[in-house]
C-alpha positions as CSV (number, residue, x, y, z in Angstrom):
1,M,2.6,56.1,-80.2
2,E,4.7,58.1,-77.7
3,I,5.9,62.1,-78.5
4,R,9.3,63.0,-77.1
5,T,11.5,65.6,-77.2
6,A,12.9,65.4,-81.2
7,T,17.0,64.9,-81.1
8,P,19.4,66.3,-83.9
9,A,19.3,62.3,-84.8
10,D,15.3,62.4,-85.6
11,W,15.8,65.6,-88.6
12,P,17.4,62.7,-90.8
13,A,13.9,61.1,-90.5
14,I,12.2,64.3,-90.4
15,W,13.6,65.7,-93.2
16,P,12.1,63.1,-95.9
17,F,8.3,64.4,-95.2
18,F,9.1,68.3,-94.2
19,R,10.2,68.7,-98.0
20,R,8.2,66.9,-99.7
21,I,5.3,68.8,-97.4
22,V,7.0,72.3,-98.0
23,A,7.6,71.4,-101.6
24,A,4.5,71.2,-102.3
25,G,3.5,74.7,-101.4
26,E,-0.2,74.1,-100.0
27,T,0.2,74.4,-96.5
28,Y,3.5,76.3,-95.0
29,A,4.4,79.9,-96.4
30,Y,8.4,79.0,-96.2
31,D,10.5,78.4,-99.7
32,R,9.9,75.3,-101.3
33,D,13.1,75.4,-102.7
34,M,14.3,75.1,-99.0
35,T,17.7,73.0,-97.8
36,A,17.8,70.7,-95.1
37,E,20.3,72.4,-93.6
38,R,17.8,75.7,-93.5
39,G,15.1,73.1,-92.5
40,R,16.5,72.1,-89.6
41,A,17.7,75.6,-88.6
42,V,13.7,76.3,-88.7
43,W,12.3,73.3,-87.5
44,F,14.3,73.2,-84.4
45,T,14.0,76.2,-82.1
46,E,16.0,77.3,-79.0
47,P,14.6,77.3,-76.0
48,P,12.0,77.9,-74.4
49,G,10.9,76.4,-77.6
50,R,10.7,72.8,-78.1
51,T,10.6,70.1,-81.1
52,V,8.8,66.9,-80.3
53,V,8.3,63.7,-83.2
54,A,5.7,61.5,-82.8
55,V,6.7,58.0,-83.0
56,D,5.1,54.4,-83.5
57,D,6.2,51.5,-81.6
58,D,9.2,50.3,-83.5
59,G,10.5,53.7,-83.0
60,T,9.5,55.1,-86.6
61,V,9.0,58.8,-87.1
62,L,5.7,60.0,-87.8
63,G,5.0,63.1,-87.3
64,S,6.7,66.4,-85.5
65,A,5.5,69.5,-84.0
66,K,7.3,72.8,-83.0
67,M,6.3,75.1,-80.0
68,G,7.0,78.3,-78.3
69,P,6.1,81.6,-77.4
70,N,4.3,83.4,-80.3
71,Q,6.2,86.6,-79.8
72,G,9.1,88.1,-77.2
73,G,8.8,90.4,-74.2
74,P,5.0,91.2,-73.5
75,G,3.6,88.7,-76.3
76,A,5.8,86.0,-74.7
77,H,2.8,84.5,-72.5
78,V,1.2,83.1,-75.8
79,A,2.4,80.1,-77.4
80,T,2.6,79.5,-80.7
81,A,3.1,76.1,-82.5
82,S,3.9,74.2,-86.4
83,F,2.8,70.9,-87.1
84,M,3.8,68.1,-90.2
85,V,3.0,65.3,-90.1
86,D,4.3,62.3,-93.2
87,P,1.5,62.4,-95.5
88,D,2.0,58.7,-96.0
89,R,0.9,58.5,-92.3
90,S,-2.1,61.2,-92.3
91,G,-5.6,59.9,-91.2
92,H,-4.3,57.7,-88.3
93,G,-4.0,60.4,-85.4
94,V,-0.7,61.5,-85.7
95,G,-1.5,65.5,-85.9
96,R,-4.9,65.3,-83.0
97,A,-2.2,63.6,-80.9
98,L,0.2,66.1,-81.4
99,G,-2.1,69.0,-81.3
100,E,-3.4,67.3,-77.9
101,Y,0.3,67.1,-76.9
102,V,1.2,71.1,-77.7
103,V,-2.2,72.5,-75.4
104,R,-1.4,70.5,-72.8
105,R,2.1,71.3,-73.2
106,A,2.0,75.2,-73.1
107,A,-0.8,74.6,-70.8
108,I,1.9,73.4,-68.2
109,D,4.6,75.3,-69.1
110,G,2.6,78.4,-68.4
111,Y,1.3,80.1,-71.4
112,R,-2.2,81.8,-71.1
113,G,-3.5,80.7,-75.2
114,I,-2.0,79.3,-78.0
115,Q,-2.1,81.6,-81.5
116,F,-1.7,80.1,-85.1
117,N,-0.2,82.9,-87.0
118,A,-0.7,81.2,-90.6
119,V,-3.7,78.6,-91.5
120,V,-4.1,77.9,-94.9
121,E,-8.0,78.4,-94.8
122,C,-8.3,76.0,-97.7
123,N,-6.8,73.6,-95.7
124,T,-9.7,72.1,-94.2
125,R,-8.5,69.0,-92.3
126,A,-6.0,71.4,-90.4
127,V,-9.1,73.8,-89.7
128,A,-11.3,71.4,-88.7
129,L,-9.2,69.6,-86.2
130,W,-8.0,72.9,-84.4
131,R,-11.5,73.9,-84.1
132,S,-12.2,70.2,-82.7
133,L,-9.7,71.3,-80.0
134,G,-11.2,74.6,-79.1
135,F,-9.6,76.7,-81.0
136,E,-11.4,80.1,-82.8
137,V,-10.6,81.7,-86.1
138,V,-10.3,85.2,-84.8
139,G,-9.0,86.8,-88.2
140,T,-8.2,85.9,-91.7
141,V,-5.9,88.1,-93.6
142,P,-7.2,87.8,-96.9
143,E,-5.5,86.5,-100.2
144,A,-2.3,86.4,-98.4
145,F,-1.1,82.6,-99.4
146,D,-0.2,81.6,-103.2
147,H,-1.6,77.9,-103.4
148,P,-0.5,76.4,-105.7
149,E,-3.8,75.3,-107.5
150,K,-6.2,77.7,-106.0
151,G,-4.4,80.6,-106.5
152,Y,-4.7,84.1,-103.4
153,V,-6.5,81.9,-100.5
154,G,-6.7,83.5,-97.0
155,L,-4.7,83.0,-93.9
156,H,-6.1,82.2,-90.7
157,V,-5.4,83.5,-87.6
158,M,-6.4,80.9,-85.1
159,F,-6.5,81.0,-81.2
160,R,-7.5,79.1,-77.9
161,R,-7.2,80.5,-74.7
162,L,-5.5,78.2,-71.7
163,P,-6.7,77.3,-68.1
């Protein structure tokens, strides 16, 4: 698996799983009816942010991540990131590879930490993955996410210091 900078030509490969994940409404606080145009605008960030894709040996896009400063100005020394893995490719290490990449890249880029602002607390696979990569839950906003099956659940704020 290779992780590389995403280009606009990757969007047609990202959009099908992006749409599927967003429409499910289980992990992202995005409009479930988001258009492809709006999705591309949300996912492809302006510098200093960056969007990457994980691809297999034949170039198939397996997942994607976007990263950049969590805030501007005096908060710009802390990074944030978002991740999507094609549900048909989950369980094969794509999310972990993207997470490890983002942690390394944020350290190289000089960030002092990474903050995830809204990890759905019942997304136990993601919470476990981020914990295994050194993140901790620093707070939970109760009932901040309306899950389609579980109702109102909390959103974790997760943080990891960088060297």
